[in-house]
N, C-alpha and C positions, 0 to 999 in steps of 0.2 A: 525528431532524430532520424537519420537515415537507417533503413532496415538492415543493410549489410553491417553497419556498425553495431546495431543491437544484437545481431546474430553473433558477431565476434565476441561481444561481452558474454553472451550466453555460453558460447563455446569455452571461453576461459573458465567460467563458473563450473562447467561440467567436467573439466579435467580433474582426474583423481588427485587429491592432496593428502599428505600424511595425516593431518588432523582429521580430515574427513574419513580416511580409512580406519582410524582408531575408533571413530564414532560409529561406523557402520558394521564393525565386527566382521562377520562371515560373508557379508554381501559381496557379490562378484564385482570387483572394481572396474571391469571392462564394460559393464552395462551402464547406460546413462541413468543418472538420477532422475526421478520424476520432477516435473516442473509445476509449480502452483502459480497461477496468474491472478492478480486482482486489478480490475479495471478502475477507471477514474470517474469523476463526476459526470453524471448525465449519460453514462455509457452502460452497457450490459455485458454479461459474460460472453454472449454469443453473437453479437452484432457482426454480420458477415463483412462489414467494411472496417472493423477494428479488431476486437479481441478474437472473433471467430476466424478472421484472416490470419492473425498472428499465430493462433493455435495450430491451424493447418500448416502454416509455413514452418513452424518449429518441428512438427511431426514429419514433414517432408525432408527437412534438412538433417534431422537426427533420428534415423530409423529406430523403432522400438521404444522410443521414449513415451512415458505416460504423462499427459498434460491435463491438469485440472484447472479450468477457468472458473473461478468462484462465482456462483450465483447467489446473491443475497436476497432471498425471497422464494416464493413458490412459482412465480412466473417472471418472464422477462420484463413486463411492465413494473412489477413489484421491485425487481432488481434495480431498474432505473430510478424509481421513486425513492427507494431506500438509500440511494447514493446522495439524496438531498435531505431526507427526513428521519432516517433511523439512527438513533444515538450510536456514536462510534463505539463506545464500550460494549453495547449490545451486539454490534456487528462483529467486533473482535472475538467476543465470547462465542458467538455462533460459528465463526470460522474455526476457532480452536476445537469446537466439538466436531465439525465436519472433518477436519484433518485427523483428529484422534480416532474417528470411526472408519477412515479409509484404509483398508488393508494394504493398499499399494504404496502407502506413504510411511509405514511404520519404521522402516530402516533409514529414513531421512529423505529430504527433498530440497531442491533449490526453489527460490521464490523470485518472482519478477512483478513489481508493482508499477502501475502507470498513474501519474499524477497523484491524487490523494490516496490511491491504492498503495503507493510506496510507503507513506508513513504509517498506514494501517498495518501493513505487513511487518513493519519495524516493531509495532506494538505486539504483534503476534510473536515475533522472535523473543521479545523481552518477557512476555507474560506466559507463554505456553511452550515449555521445553520439550514436550513430547506430543507428536514425533519431532525429532530434531530438524531445525532448519539449518542446512549446511552453508548455503550462500544466499545472499540477498542482493538483488539488483534493483535499484530504484531509478525509474525513468521519469524525470521531472517532478519528483516528489517534493511536497512543500514542508520540509522537515523543520523549518523555522516559522512556518505559518504564512498566511497571505494577508494582504490589505487591499483588496480590490478584486472584482470579478468583471473585467471588461467585456468578455464575450461568453457569458454563461450559456452552456449548450442545451438548455431545457427544451422539451418538446414544444413548449409554448413560451413566448417571451414574457407572458404574464407571471410564470413561475420565477423567472430570473428577476423581474422587476420587484416581485414580492420579497425575494431573498435579499436584494440590495437594500430595500427600504427597511426591512427588519434588522439587518446588520447595522445600518447607519443609526437606527433608533436605539438599539440596545443589545449589541452582540454579546455582552457579558451578563445580561439578565439571566437568572437561573432557568426560567421557563424557555427562553430562546436557546440557551446552551443545551438543554435536554431534548430539544425538538428539531434543531436545525444543524445538520452536519457541518456546514461551512463555518458556522459560528464557533465550532469546537476547535478550529485551527485558525480563527481570525486573530491576527496578532497586530494590534494597534500600537505602533512605535511611540505614540504620544501618551498612551495609557498603559505603560509597561507594568505598573503595579497591579492594575485591574486584570491584565492578562495572566500574570503570575498567580493571582489569588482566585480567579474565577473561571479560567479555562479548564473545563472538566476532563479534557482528553489530551490534547497535544502537549500542554505544559507538563503533563505527568511523564511523558516519554521523550521529551526534547531537551534542549539545552537548559531548561529551567531546573531540571533535576540535576543534582550534583554530578560532576564528571566522574567521580570515583564510583558512585552507585551505578551509573550507566555502563561504565567499563566492566564492572563485575557482572552485571546482567548480560551484556552482550558476549563477554568471554565465556560465560557459563552456558548460554543457550545457542550461540551462533558461532560456527566454526570460522566463517569468513564473511566479510562485508566487501562485496565488489564495489568499484567506484560508483558513487552516487552521481547520476548523470543529470545535469541541469539543462534547461532549454534556453537558447538565446532568442527564440521566437515564440514564446508562450503567449497566446492571445486570450487564454481563458482566465488566468489568475495573475495577480501581482501580489507579493513581491517575488521576483524570479530567484533571488539569492536564497530563498527558502529551500531550493533543491540542492544546495551545495553542502 
């Protein structure tokens, strides 16, 4: 997605809204809300060519904004590895703890997720009401899952080959579900029942959960959902419609 378009979406999200004002209480409405960013598969919080660049760009375009680019792990290498191998529920729990302890976020924040970071932040919005997520922008998030990894961006192609073979052999096996992130949002359209019954993360906060329950969760925990932005040229995952 073009960077100017992404900045336009962010600017819209940062505009003060009546519901946001009610949630923030005494907070200065003229000041920009903090922004929390969650990167995608095979990326890290601070890659100068991706999230690091975006963080600096936002800080330059919106003076005074606090931007937290989430690092899942103690090092950048762990951050990349965890995007493949750390259970999503564990990641979401860890992020909820990070957000709860950050004093700069206690009056609310906006969130922007890239690729799988989009649906993970959606889980944060549903599961962790404090501090409040005011707006969520999802860039290419696979909210309905994926069924293919055409150009997995691992440091070594061996990692991607292993992931593909594992998913093809048994994406809904309990051990695979607990140890491989991409299996947790693997949505085989031919095995819909297996997806519903054995997907341990995505199916719990996607369309598999009843619409009424999802609406209650989002209305209670999230003031606004910005447009979910899908990609017409995503080469890393398929199904692309999962971002809509």
